[in-house]
C-alpha positions, 0 to 999 in steps of 0.5 A, a space after each residue: 495851159 489847157 485844163 487836164 482832167 486825168 490826174 496821170 496825165 497832168 503829172 506826165 505833163 508836170 514831168 515834161 515841164 521839168 524835164 524841159 526846164 533841166 534841159 534849157 538849164 543844161 544848155 540845150 536849145 530849144 528847137 533841140 528840145 522840141 524835136 526830141 519831144 517831138 513838139 513844136 517850138 512854139 508849144 515849148 514856148 508857150 508852156 512856159 512865162 515870157 522870159 522864163 526859159 531865157 532866164 533859166 538858160 542864163 542860170 537866173 
């Protein structure tokens, strides 16, 4: 993730990340999340470590 200078923007980025993780945990598909947040699916994927979203979706 690139460096963010504004504390408010940084907070919103963290909130968005938590929202994505929660939705993945609830079984919502990554493509649906990306569409709802007006983001590219690849951007959503790159926000997290490799395999993290898959682990979260499986309940690990």
